[in-house]
C-alpha positions in Angstrom: -17.8 36.2 22.9 -17.3 39.8 21.6 -16.5 40.1 18.3 -12.5 41.1 20.0 -12.4 38.1 21.8 -10.6 35.6 20.3 -12.2 32.1 20.0 -10.9 29.2 21.9 -9.9 25.3 21.0 -12.5 23.8 18.3 -12.8 27.4 16.3 -12.2 27.3 12.5 -10.3 29.7 10.9 -12.9 31.7 9.2 -14.2 32.1 12.4 -10.6 33.4 13.7 -10.1 35.6 10.6 -13.2 37.5 11.6 -12.1 38.7 15.1 -8.6 39.2 13.7 -10.1 41.6 11.0 -12.2 43.3 14.2 -8.6 43.2 16.1 -7.1 44.8 13.4 -9.8 47.9 13.2 -9.7 48.2 16.9 -5.6 48.6 17.4 -5.4 51.2 14.9 -7.4 54.1 17.0 -6.7 51.8 20.3 -3.1 49.7 19.9 -2.6 49.7 23.7 -5.7 48.0 24.3 -5.7 46.0 21.5 -2.4 45.2 19.8 -1.9 42.1 22.6 -5.3 40.7 21.8 -4.6 41.0 17.9 -1.1 39.2 18.4 -2.7 36.4 19.7 -5.1 35.9 17.1 -2.8 36.3 14.7 -0.7 33.4 16.2 -3.5 31.0 16.4 -4.4 32.4 12.7 -1.4 31.4 11.4 -1.2 28.0 13.1 -4.3 27.0 12.2 -4.1 27.8 8.0 -0.7 26.7 8.0 -1.9 22.9 8.1 -4.2 23.7 5.4 -3.9 22.8 1.9 -2.7 25.8 -0.4 -2.4 28.2 2.5 1.5 27.9 3.6 2.1 31.3 1.9 -0.6 33.0 3.8 0.3 31.6 6.6 3.5 32.7 6.5 2.6 35.9 5.8 0.0 36.1 8.8 3.1 35.1 11.3 5.4 37.9 9.8 2.4 40.4 10.7 2.1 38.8 14.5 6.1 39.1 14.7 6.0 42.8 13.6 3.4 43.1 16.0 5.5 42.2 18.3 8.4 43.6 18.4 6.5 47.1 18.3 5.3 46.1 22.1 7.3 46.6 24.8 10.0 44.1 25.8 8.1 41.7 28.2 7.7 38.4 29.0 4.6 37.8 27.2 5.3 39.9 23.9 8.5 38.2 23.8 7.1 34.9 24.1 4.5 35.6 21.7 7.5 37.0 19.6 9.3 33.7 19.7 5.9 31.8 18.9 5.8 33.8 15.8 9.3 33.1 14.5 9.1 30.0 15.0 6.1 29.0 13.2 7.2 31.0 10.8 10.7 29.4 10.4 8.6 25.8 10.4 5.9 27.5 7.5 8.7 28.6 5.4 10.6 25.3 5.4 7.7 23.4 4.9 6.5 25.1 1.5 9.1 27.6 0.0 12.2 25.7 -1.2 13.4 29.2 -2.8 13.3 30.4 0.7 15.6 28.4 2.9 17.8 31.3 3.7 15.1 33.4 5.2 13.8 29.9 7.2 17.1 29.9 8.6 17.7 33.1 9.9 13.9 33.6 11.3 14.7 29.8 13.2 17.6 31.9 14.8 16.8 34.8 15.7 13.4 32.8 17.3 16.5 30.6 19.7 18.2 34.2 20.6 14.5 35.2 21.9 14.1 32.0 23.9 17.5 32.3 25.5 16.6 35.6 26.3 13.7 33.9 28.1 15.0 31.0 29.5 18.0 33.9 31.0 15.1 35.9 32.6 13.6 32.6 34.4 10.5 32.9 32.6 8.4 29.4 33.3 8.1 27.2 30.4 10.9 29.1 28.1 13.0 25.9 28.4 11.2 23.1 27.2 10.1 26.3 24.1 13.9 26.8 23.9 14.6 22.9 22.9 11.6 23.3 20.4 13.2 26.5 18.7 16.6 24.2 18.6 15.2 21.3 16.8 13.5 23.9 14.3 16.7 25.9 13.6 18.8 22.4 13.3 16.1 21.7 10.7 16.7 25.2 8.7 20.9 25.0 8.9 20.3 21.6 7.4 18.2 22.7 4.5 20.9 25.0 4.0 23.9 22.8 4.0 25.3 23.6 7.9 25.0 19.8 8.8 27.4 20.5 11.8 26.4 23.3 13.2 22.8 21.7 12.8 23.7 18.6 14.5 24.9 20.9 17.4 21.4 22.6 17.9 19.6 19.5 17.6 22.0 17.8 20.5 21.7 20.4 22.7 17.8 20.3 22.4 18.2 16.8 23.3 20.2 17.5 26.5 17.5 20.0 27.5 15.3 17.8 26.9 16.9 15.3 29.0 16.9 17.4 31.7 13.2 18.7 31.9 12.0 14.9 32.1 10.5 14.5 35.6 12.2 11.6 37.3 9.1 10.6 39.4 5.8 10.6 36.8 7.9 10.0 33.4 6.1 13.9 32.2 8.4 14.9 29.3 9.7 11.9 28.0 7.4 11.7 24.9 9.3 15.4 24.4 12.4 13.5 24.9 11.3 10.6 22.0 11.0 13.3 19.9 14.3 15.2 19.9 15.9 11.8 20.1 14.4 11.0 17.3 15.6 14.1 15.4 18.9 13.4 16.2 18.9 10.2 14.6 17.4 11.5 11.8 20.4 14.0 11.8 23.1 11.6 12.9 21.9 9.1 9.4 21.8 11.7 7.2 25.8 12.8 7.8 26.5 8.8 7.1 26.5 8.2 10.5 24.3 5.5 10.8 25.1 3.1 14.1 25.3 6.3 15.9 22.1 6.9 14.5 20.3 3.9 15.2 21.5 4.3 19.1 19.6 7.3 19.5 16.3 6.1 17.4 16.2 3.0 19.9 16.8 5.7 22.4 13.4 7.2 21.2 11.7 4.0 21.0 12.4 2.9 24.3 11.0 6.9 25.2 7.9 5.8 23.4 7.3 2.2 25.0 7.7 3.6 28.0 4.5 5.9 27.7 2.4 3.0 26.1 1.1 2.8 29.9 0.6 6.4 31.1 -2.5 6.3 33.1 -4.0 9.6 31.5 -3.5 7.6 27.7 -1.4 8.8 24.6 -2.6 11.1 22.1 -2.7 10.4 18.5 0.4 12.9 18.2 2.0 10.5 20.6 0.9 7.6 18.8 2.4 9.1 15.7 6.1 10.0 17.1 6.3 5.9 18.2 5.1 4.9 14.7 7.6 6.7 13.1 10.1 5.7 15.7 9.6 2.4 14.8 9.7 2.4 10.9 12.7 4.6 11.4 14.5 1.6 13.5 13.2 -0.8 11.1 14.4 1.4 7.9 17.8 1.8 9.3 18.8 -1.4 9.9 17.6 -2.2 6.1 19.9 -0.3 5.3 22.5 -1.7 7.8 21.8 -5.2 5.7 19.8 -6.4 9.0 16.3 -7.2 7.5 15.6 -9.9 9.6 16.7 -7.6 12.6 14.2 -5.4 11.0 10.7 -7.2 11.1 10.3 -6.6 14.5 10.1 -2.8 14.1 7.7 -2.9 11.5 5.3 -4.9 12.4 5.5 -2.5 15.4 4.8 0.5 13.6 2.1 -1.1 11.7 -0.3 -1.9 14.9 0.5 1.6 16.3 -1.0 2.9 12.6 -3.7 0.6 12.7 -4.5 2.2 16.3 -4.2 5.4 15.6 -6.6 4.8 13.0 -8.8 2.9 14.7 -8.8 6.4 17.3 -9.0 9.2 14.7 -9.6 8.0 11.4 -8.8 11.9 9.9 -5.4 11.7 11.0 -4.2 8.8 9.2 -3.6 10.5 6.1 -1.4 12.6 7.9 0.7 9.5 9.5 0.2 8.0 6.1 2.3 11.0 4.5 4.7 10.6 7.1 5.5 7.0 6.6 5.9 7.7 2.6 8.7 10.2 3.7 10.6 6.8 5.0 9.7 5.4 1.7 6.7 3.0 3.2 3.2 2.4 3.0 1.0 0.1 5.4 -1.3 -2.0 2.6 -4.7 -2.5 3.4 -3.8 -5.8 5.1 -1.7 -4.3 7.7 1.8 -4.7 6.0 4.7 -2.2 5.8 5.4 -2.3 2.2 8.4 -0.3 0.4 6.8 2.5 -2.0 9.1 1.5 -4.9 7.4 -2.2 -4.4 3.6 -1.2 -4.8 3.1 -0.8 -8.5 4.5 -3.8 -9.3 3.2 -6.0 -5.9 -0.1 -7.1 -4.9 -1.1 -6.2 -1.7 -1.6 -9.7 -0.7 1.8 -9.3 1.5 1.7 -10.6 5.3 3.1 -8.0 8.1 5.2 -7.0 7.8 6.8 -6.6 3.9 9.9 -5.1 4.5 11.5 -5.7 1.1 13.2 -2.5 -0.5 14.1 -1.0 -3.7 15.7 1.6 -6.1 16.3 4.4 -3.6 13.6 6.8 -4.3 14.6 10.3 -3.0 15.9 11.2 -6.7 19.4 11.2 -7.5 19.7 12.0 -11.3 21.2 8.3 -11.8 18.4 6.4 -10.1 16.0 4.4 -12.2 13.3 4.2 -9.8 9.7 5.8 -9.7 8.5 8.6 -8.3 9.0 9.4 -4.7 5.7 9.2 -2.7 6.8 11.8 -0.1 6.8 14.6 -3.4 3.0 14.1 -3.6 1.1 17.4 -3.4 -0.5 16.9 -0.2 2.7 14.9 1.8 3.7 17.2 4.6 7.6 17.6 5.4 9.3 16.8 9.1 11.6 19.7 11.0 15.0 19.5 8.7 13.1 17.8 5.8 13.4 19.9 2.6 9.6 20.2 0.8 6.4 19.8 2.1 2.6 20.9 2.2 1.4 23.2 0.2 -0.8 23.9 -2.9 2.2 23.5 -5.2 2.4 19.4 -6.2 6.4 19.6 -6.0 8.5 22.7 -6.8 10.4 23.8 -10.0 13.6 23.2 -8.2 13.1 20.1 -7.7 10.4 19.1 -10.2 13.0 17.1 -13.4 12.3 14.4 -14.7 13.4 11.0 -13.9 13.4 9.9 -10.2 11.7 12.2 -7.4 13.5 14.6 -5.9 13.6 15.6 -1.8 10.6 17.6 -2.8 8.8 17.7 -5.7 8.5 16.0 -9.9 12.3 15.5 -11.2 13.9 15.3 -14.5 17.0 14.0 -13.8 18.8 11.7 -15.4 22.6 9.8 -14.8 25.1 8.1 -16.1 24.9 4.5 -16.9 26.4 2.2 -14.4 29.2 0.6 -16.2 31.0 -3.1 -15.8 34.4 -3.3 -15.5 35.4 -4.9 -18.3 38.8 -6.9 -19.6 39.5 -4.3 -22.3 42.5 -2.4 -23.2 43.5 0.6 -21.0 46.1 2.6 -21.7 49.2 1.2 -20.1 48.8 -2.2 -20.7 46.1 -4.3 -21.0 43.7 -5.7 -19.1 43.9 -9.2 -17.9 41.0 -11.8 -18.7 40.6 -15.5 -18.0 38.5 -17.5 -15.6 38.6 -17.5 -11.8 38.1 -18.3 -8.3 39.7 -16.3 -5.8 42.3 -13.0 -5.7 46.0 -13.9 -4.5 48.1 -11.2 -2.8 50.6 -9.4 -5.3 49.7 -9.3 -9.2 46.7 -10.2 -9.5 46.6 -12.5 -13.3 43.5 -12.9 -15.6 41.3 -14.8 -13.7 41.1 -12.5 -11.0 39.6 -9.8 -13.2 37.4 -11.9 -15.3 36.0 -12.2 -11.7 35.3 -9.2 -10.5 34.3 -8.2 -14.0 31.4 -10.9 -13.5 30.5 -10.2 -10.6 29.9 -6.6 -11.7 28.0 -7.7 -14.2 25.6 -9.7 -11.9 25.1 -7.0 -9.6 24.4 -4.5 -12.1 21.9 -7.1 -14.0 20.0 -7.3 -10.9 20.1 -3.8 -10.1 18.4 -2.8 -13.4 15.7 -5.6 -13.0 14.8 -3.5 -10.0 16.4 -5.3 -7.3 19.8 -2.9 -6.1 19.5 -4.5 -2.3 20.7 -7.9 -3.6 22.8 -6.5 -6.1 24.8 -5.1 -3.2 26.3 -8.7 -2.4 27.7 -9.6 -5.3 29.2 -5.8 -6.2 30.8 -5.9 -2.3 32.4 -10.0 -3.1 34.3 -8.0 -6.6 35.1 -4.9 -4.5 37.0 -7.4 -2.0 38.7 -9.1 -5.1 39.1 -6.3 -6.6 41.0 -4.3 -3.7 43.8 -7.4 -4.0 44.1 -7.5 -7.2 44.4 -3.8 -7.2 48.1 -4.8 -5.0 51.0 -4.3 -7.7 48.8 -4.8 -10.9 49.2 -0.6 -12.0 46.8 1.0 -14.0 44.2 -1.8 -14.8 44.3 -2.6 -10.9 43.7 0.7 -10.3 41.0 1.0 -13.1 38.9 -2.0 -12.2 38.7 -1.1 -8.3 37.3 2.3 -9.0 34.8 0.8 -11.8 33.8 -1.2 -9.2 33.4 1.2 -6.3 31.5 3.2 -8.7 28.7 0.8 -9.4 28.3 -0.9 -5.6 27.8 3.1 -4.8 24.8 3.1 -7.2 23.1 0.0 -6.0 23.8 1.1 -2.5 22.2 4.5 -3.6 19.6 2.6 -5.4 18.9 0.6 -2.2 18.7 3.9 -0.1 22.2 3.4 1.8 23.0 6.8 0.7 25.7 7.3 3.4 27.9 3.9 2.0 27.2 4.9 -1.4 28.7 8.3 -1.0 32.0 7.0 0.3 32.2 4.0 -2.4 31.7 7.0 -5.3 34.1 9.7 -3.5 37.0 6.2 -3.3 36.0 5.7 -6.7 36.6 9.8 -8.2 39.8 10.1 -5.9 41.3 7.1 -7.6 40.2 8.1 -11.1 42.2 11.8 -10.1 44.9 9.7 -9.6 45.1 8.4 -12.8 43.9 10.6 -14.6 47.4 11.8 -16.0 48.5 8.4 -16.6 45.8 7.3 -19.1 43.9 10.3 -20.0 41.8 9.0 -23.3 40.6 6.0 -20.6 40.4 7.6 -17.3 38.4 11.3 -18.3 34.9 9.6 -19.1 35.5 7.5 -15.8 35.8 10.1 -13.9 33.0 12.3 -15.4 30.6 9.4 -14.7 32.2 9.3 -11.4 32.2 12.5 -10.6 28.8 13.4 -11.4 27.5 10.5 -9.6 29.2 12.0 -6.6 27.4 15.1 -7.2 24.0 13.5 -6.8 25.5 11.8 -3.5 26.1 14.8 -1.5 23.2 16.3 -2.8 21.3 13.3 -1.7 22.6 14.1 1.7 21.8 17.3 1.9 24.8 18.9 1.1 23.7 20.6 -2.3 26.9 23.1 -2.1 29.5 20.8 -1.9 27.6 18.6 -4.8 28.2 21.7 -6.8 32.1 20.7 -7.4 32.2 17.4 -8.7 29.0 18.3 -10.7 30.7 21.2 -12.2 34.1 18.7 -12.6 31.3 16.3 -14.5 30.4 19.0 -17.2 34.0 20.4 -17.9 35.1 16.7 -18.1 32.6 15.9 -20.6 33.0 19.2 -22.5 36.4 18.2 -23.2 35.3 14.4 -24.3 32.8 16.1 -26.7 35.1 18.8 -28.1 37.3 16.1 -29.2 34.8 13.1 -30.5 31.5 14.9 -30.8 29.2 12.0 -32.0 30.3 9.7 -28.6 29.8 12.3 -26.3 27.4 15.0 -27.0 24.4 13.0 -25.3 26.9 12.6 -22.1 27.5 16.5 -22.4 24.0 17.1 -22.3 23.2 14.7 -19.6 25.2 15.8 -17.1 24.6 19.9 -18.0 20.9 18.8 -16.5 22.1 17.6 -13.7 24.3 20.2 -13.4 21.6 22.8 -13.4 19.5 20.7 -10.7 22.4 21.1 -8.3 22.6 24.9 -9.0 18.5 24.9 -8.2 19.4 23.1 -4.7 22.2 25.5 -4.4 19.8 28.5 -5.2 21.8 30.0 -8.1 18.7 29.9 -10.7 20.2 32.2 -13.2 23.5 29.9 -13.5 20.8 27.2 -13.7 19.0 28.2 -16.1 21.5 29.1 -18.3 22.9 25.0 -18.3 19.2 24.3 -19.0 19.1 25.9 -22.0 22.8 24.8 -23.0 21.6 20.8 -22.8 18.5 21.7 -24.6 20.8 23.2 -27.4 22.4 19.8 -27.4 19.2 18.1 -27.1 17.6 19.5 -30.2 20.9 18.9 -32.2 20.3 15.6 -31.0 17.1 14.9 -31.8 17.7 16.1 -35.4 20.2 13.6 -36.1 18.0 10.6 -34.6 14.4 11.9 -34.2 14.0 8.1 -32.4 16.6 7.7 -30.2 16.7 11.4 -28.7 13.0 12.1 -28.5 13.2 11.7 -24.7 16.0 13.1 -24.3 14.5 16.5 -25.9 11.3 16.3 -24.4 13.0 16.1 -20.9 15.2 19.2 -21.8 12.0 20.8 -23.2 10.2 20.1 -19.3 13.1 21.1 -18.0 13.5 24.7 -19.3 9.6 25.5 -18.5 10.4 24.3 -14.9 13.4 26.2 -14.8 11.5 29.7 -16.4 8.6 28.7 -13.6 11.5 28.9 -10.6 12.4 32.5 -11.8 8.7 33.4 -11.6 8.7 34.3 -16.0 5.4 32.8 -15.8 4.6 33.9 -20.0 7.8 31.6 -21.0 6.1 28.3 -19.3 3.6 27.4 -21.5 5.6 27.1 -25.1 8.1 24.7 -24.0 5.7 23.1 -22.4 3.4 22.4 -25.4 6.1 21.4 -27.4 7.3 18.6 -25.3 3.3 17.8 -25.3 3.6 17.5 -28.7 6.5 15.3 -29.2 5.5 12.9 -26.3 2.0 12.7 -28.8 4.2 10.9 -31.0 3.9 7.0 -31.0 6.9 5.3 -29.1 8.9 3.0 -31.6 11.5 1.9 -28.6 11.0 0.7 -25.0 11.8 3.0 -23.1 13.2 3.9 -19.1 11.1 4.0 -16.4 12.2 6.7 -15.0 12.3 8.8 -18.7 7.6 8.2 -18.7 7.4 8.9 -15.0 9.6 11.5 -14.2 7.9 13.2 -17.5 4.4 12.6 -15.9 5.2 14.2 -13.1 6.8 17.3 -14.7 4.2 17.7 -16.8 1.6 17.2 -13.7 3.3 20.1 -11.9 3.4 21.9 -14.9 -0.4 21.7 -15.4 -1.0 22.7 -12.3 1.6 26.0 -12.5 -0.5 26.8 -16.3 -3.4 26.7 -14.6 -2.4 28.7 -11.8 -1.1 31.3 -14.2 -3.5 32.1 -16.5 -3.5 29.5 -19.6 -6.0 26.7 -19.5 -5.6 25.2 -22.7 -1.6 24.4 -22.0 -2.8 23.6 -18.4 -4.8 20.2 -20.3 -2.7 19.6 -22.5 -0.3 19.0 -20.0 -2.1 17.3 -17.3 -3.4 14.9 -20.3 -0.5 13.8 -21.5 0.7 13.0 -17.7 -1.9 10.6 -17.4 -1.4 8.6 -20.5 2.1 8.7 -19.5 1.3 6.9 -15.8 -0.8 4.7 -17.4 2.0 3.9 -19.8 4.8 3.7 -17.1 6.6 0.1 -17.0 6.4 -1.4 -13.2 9.1 -1.5 -11.8 11.6 -4.5 -11.8 10.4 -4.9 -15.4 
């Protein structure tokens, strides 16, 4: 092999990089001869280093160099194909590693699709399959930037292409079709269309099963796709409350996981991370266990364990622990923000409470409210014992029963069992709908409170689309009643609007989430102006959540401003009551450091981090919520990495030590 010959499969990145360096020199003197080979080498190098921790940014640069090179070459099919591959891989790398570059990733993926369409139009062999792959990548990048319906169209188009490419005689192409159907199922699920999603995921699973007896055997990648499809069907059924039906699918996923481990042990970590993105892991006994149950449950469950706990997708009002998919080494899948890089999370998702889609997080949220039989403007809410609601105006007994079910559901949710909370809250909702008929303001508010609480329990148990529907209805009910009883309704509407922003963000609708998050801040600002002692803390909280929504929408300067205002309020609160508001101030300082890091203000990150660390050295005099401790630990760990990378080793060491101490102190879920 000469110094200009790109080594074949199995070569290391270093070997290929040495050849690429030689080819760059040679192409400078004889471009016609060496540019095509240099393009090939850059494609190989970019694909390899993109899989190595900490090298995604480097991979993007290499793939951009390849794309620029192919644009210089004559527009012939081989060169166009090279351009399409470079753009497609770059779009994937951008989506996995750089949450601040989603727009660039989307436009890169769009360009890749157009290149492959031109090749299909020319009848180039293999181009239709490549177009399908490019459409799937574009679908993911469109979803990342909130274009969900367009994303669905592109993924559906990819499925139809893959369907046509399946060979009816020997079944070639079935695995690729299964993968595309899987993406379609994921997208429909993210959009709240669970029943449709389940249909496509089951078809994908059937296609994977059809390949199990293939004469040439299945690759580890095929096994992994099959395992993820089985897991996704099980998880979808769990979200629909069909637990018994879900168990065989979890068992199938666990068995495939074991087969992967037996065939290629080195691949098991990668597939463990994919499982983690779905919120589950395989125990050493071969069972499936929800991540949020691991800390509180010894690994003695039989296969499969399908218990679910609080939603770990990073909603500001979730009280769960950190999302394992937010770990530094967790890869994304096409269409999912976050992913593998040297960075343990990214600043715009690194906010201190339960984890966001990628990265540690610092979100706090509204405390779920019961529907108390307290006086409201327009008349007292009735109270008294009961059983069932009757048609027409409800009596005191009906409202007391609704209150009791709300309180019971919230108690279950706060004890770490939100999936059990859904049942009493659903019963309360049926009663509240009946009680609202002819009951005026009291009935409307009881119904809205119940919807709000049910939405929280559904979100914590992973039923995101249902949660959105419930909270959205609550917000609309409160808005209709705001004029009738502003003093009573305004704080309830503010809480639900903040929760609605979280629900929308949890489904990837980041720009849609801005409006309710902004509304919540405006409402609490009015309340805090009228009664500072009662509402300054709430205003500080929703300002923090608004800053997260702004980050998600790539409006980072505005996010920093919201964080700075939240910090000022937390300082005032801490001065008035240091013990009660120490956690809130520590959160706010950590968030300020994260916001500054997000904007590249490296020298301004150390000071608020150090102040937060100093506060957290004080022994806790009061018990604190688990999401405070766990979320702060994750964000401080991220900041430790960031400070070390940017020349602050002492501050980094202090932040990392504090993170380790907080992790040891974090309460177990459900305790």
